[in-house]
C-alpha positions as CSV (number, residue, x, y, z in Angstrom):
1,M,80.4,129.0,60.3
2,T,80.4,132.4,62.1
3,T,77.9,135.0,63.2
4,N,79.4,137.5,60.7
5,E,79.5,135.1,57.8
6,G,77.6,137.3,55.4
7,T,79.6,140.5,56.2
8,Y,82.9,139.4,54.5
9,T,84.0,138.6,51.1
10,A,84.9,135.1,50.0
11,F,88.5,136.2,49.7
12,T,88.6,137.5,53.3
13,H,87.1,134.2,54.5
14,E,89.8,132.2,52.7
15,T,92.6,134.3,54.1
16,V,91.3,134.0,57.7
17,L,90.9,130.2,57.2
18,L,94.5,130.1,55.7
19,L,95.9,132.0,58.6
20,G,94.2,129.7,61.1
21,Q,95.6,126.7,59.3
22,M,99.1,128.1,59.2
23,I,99.0,128.9,62.9
24,K,97.9,125.3,63.6
25,L,100.6,123.8,61.4
26,A,103.3,126.0,62.9
27,R,102.1,125.1,66.5
28,I,102.2,121.3,65.6
29,Q,105.6,121.6,64.0
30,R,107.0,123.2,67.1
31,G,105.6,120.4,69.3
32,M,103.1,122.7,71.1
33,S,99.8,121.5,72.3
34,E,96.7,123.7,72.0
35,S,97.0,124.2,75.8
36,D,100.6,125.2,75.6
37,L,100.0,127.9,73.0
38,A,96.8,129.1,74.7
39,V,98.7,129.7,78.0
40,R,101.5,131.5,76.3
41,A,99.0,133.6,74.4
42,N,97.0,134.3,77.6
43,M,93.9,133.2,76.0
44,A,91.4,130.3,76.5
45,R,92.0,127.1,74.6
46,G,88.6,127.6,73.0
47,M,89.7,130.9,71.6
48,L,92.8,129.2,70.1
49,Q,90.6,126.5,68.6
50,K,88.4,129.3,67.0
51,I,91.6,130.9,65.6
52,E,92.8,127.6,64.1
53,R,89.3,127.1,62.5
54,G,89.4,130.6,61.0
55,N,86.5,131.9,63.0
56,M,85.8,135.5,61.8
57,D,84.5,136.6,65.3
58,V,88.0,136.3,66.9
59,P,89.7,139.7,67.5
60,V,92.5,140.3,65.0
61,G,95.0,140.8,67.8
62,C,94.4,137.2,69.0
63,F,95.4,136.0,65.5
64,F,98.5,138.1,65.5
65,E,99.5,137.0,69.0
66,A,99.2,133.3,68.2
67,S,101.0,133.9,64.9
68,T,103.9,135.6,66.7
69,L,104.2,132.9,69.3
70,V,104.5,130.1,66.8
71,G,106.9,132.0,64.8
72,L,104.9,132.9,61.8
73,K,106.2,135.8,59.8
74,L,103.3,137.9,58.6
75,F,105.3,140.8,57.4
76,E,108.6,141.2,55.5
77,T,110.4,141.5,58.9
78,D,110.0,140.3,62.4
79,D,112.2,143.2,63.7
80,I,109.9,145.4,65.8
81,E,112.0,148.6,65.0
82,R,111.6,148.0,61.3
83,L,107.8,147.6,61.8
84,R,107.7,150.8,63.7
85,E,109.7,152.6,61.0
86,H,107.4,151.3,58.3
87,R,104.3,152.3,60.4
88,A,105.8,155.9,60.9
89,R,106.2,156.2,57.1
90,I,102.6,155.1,56.5
91,V,101.4,157.6,59.1
92,G,103.4,160.3,57.3
93,K,101.9,159.4,54.0
94,I,98.4,159.4,55.6
95,A,99.0,162.9,56.9
96,A,100.3,164.1,53.6
97,S,97.2,162.8,51.9
98,G,94.7,164.4,54.1
């Protein structure tokens, strides 16, 4: 499957496989070809194919970029300001914990 297969839990493998399949379905539903999405994401088509197969060796940023471009909502909001506010709250909690 991947070079890191033994490094991750079964749950992690399943979530990455699911995310890849969700990206593929969203791409297809939007009428985008692999090449269309790869160009928009500034990645090789082969990288997108790895994402859609749930390859664990793909950088997480590539999964997020593909998700964003096909309109997958991975968090409760797709508003960047709300994401920043949430991240700032988390940073504050981390600082208070340490």
